[in-house]
N, C-alpha and C positions, 0 to 999 in steps of 0.2 A: 443819549446819543443813538442815532440809528445808522446802522451799517447795512447797505444793500449790495447784493451780489446776483449776477445772472449767470446761470450754468446751463449747459446742455443737459438733456436727461441721461445720465450716466452713472456709473459706479463711483466715480470721484465725488458727485454729489452726495450720494449716501455716506460715503466716507467722511466728507467734510461735516455733515450733520452729526454723525457719530462722535467725531473728534470734539466738536463744540459741546455736545451733551457731556462728554467725558471730562471737558475743562471745568464744568460746573454750571453751564448756562441752563437755566430751567426751560422746559419745553414751551412754557407760556410766553417767554421772551424771544422765541424764534417762529417766524412766520414764513411758511413755504407757499408759494402761489404759481400754480402751472399756467402757462400762457397759451392762448389758442393761436394757431398758425392760420387756419382757415375760417373766416367768420360764418360761412355757410354750413360748416359741418354740424353745428348744433341744430340746424334746422332740417337737415336731411332725415328723412324717415324710411327711405328705401336704401338697403344696402347696395353697394357697388355691383356684387355678383348677381343680385336679383334684378337690378336695372339693366344689366347686360343681357339678360334673357328676355326682357321686354322689348329692347331694341332689336334683337335678333328676330323676335317675333313680328315686330313691324316690318323689317326687311323682308322676311318671309311672305308676309301678307301682301306687300307691294309687288313683289315677284309673281305671286299666285295670281293677283288681279290682272297683271299684264299678260301673263302667259294663258290664263283662261280665255281672254279675248282672242288671242292667236289660235288657241285650240279650238274654240268655236268657229272661227272662220274657216279653219281647215276641216273641221268636222262637217261642214256642208257638203264636202265632196267625198268624204270618207264613209264607210259603213259604220253604223252604230249612231250616227247623227251628231249634231253639234253639242248637245248637252253632255253626253258621254265623254266626248273628247275635251270639252271645256273643263270638266272636272277632273280628268286624268292629267291634263296639262297644269292645272292649278295645284293639284296635290304634289306632283313633282318638283314644281317651281318653288313651292312653299318650303319643302325639305331642303332643296339645294340652296336657297337663299339663307335659311336658318343655319345650316351646317357651315356655310361659307362665312357667314358673318361671325360665327363663334370662333372658327379657325384663325380668321384674321385678326380678331379682338381677343386675345387671350387674357384671362384673368390674372392680373398681376398683384391682387390684393394680399396674397400670402406673404410676400415680401415686405420687410419693414421699409418704411419711408427713408431716404437717404439722411435726412435730418429730422430729428424728433423735436417736438416743441420745447422751448426754453423754460427754464424754472426760474423764478425770482425768489431770492431767499432774503429776509429782512430780519435783522438781529438788534434787539434793543439791549444796549449795554452802556456802562460808564465810560468816561473818556480814557481811563487808565487801561481798560481791557479792549479798547477799540483796535489799537495796533495789532494785538494777538489775533483778533477775529479777522481783520484784513488780511494778515499774513496767511492765515488758515485758508481763506478763500483763494488767495492766489496760488498757494501750494497744491490745492486741489483743482486747478484748472478752471478757475472762473472766467467767464468771458469779459465781464466789466465789474468793477467794484466801485462803489461810491460811499460817501457818508453824509449825514445831515446832523448838524448840531442843534441843540434847542434854540438858539438864537436866530437861525437862518430861516428865511421863510420864502 
C-alpha cells in the first residue's frame, strides 16, 4: 500500500520524516519529491539581480540616445559644437536613466517567496501500518493525504 502526502516545505515535514524513520520505516520505503512551482525557473541562466542591471543598462542607453540628439541640436548654437554637447547630454542621460531604473525597481530577491514549493512524500507500507502513517502526516500539517492499495489502478 502507498500513502501519499503533500506538505509545504517546513519544519513539520522534517519532523514527520523523522517520526516515520523512528517508527521503523526504512529510508528505502520513503520517497520525497520536491515540486517545481515555476516551469521556467529551470531554464533561466541569468539571475534576477543580474538581469535587473541589464534592463537598467538598456533604459540608460535609450535615454542617452534620445538626449544625445537633443544635445547635438542645441550644440549647433552653443560653444564647443554639437559633438561635445551630444556626448555630454548622452553621458548624463545614461546615468540618470540607469540610477532611476535601479531606484524604482528594487531587488527583492533577498526575501524568501511567500509560499515555498510543495513536497510530496510517498511511503510504501503494509495495510496495518497505513493508518499510523496517515495520522502522522495529518499530525504534522500535511496539506492533503491519500492512499493507493495494490488493487486500485
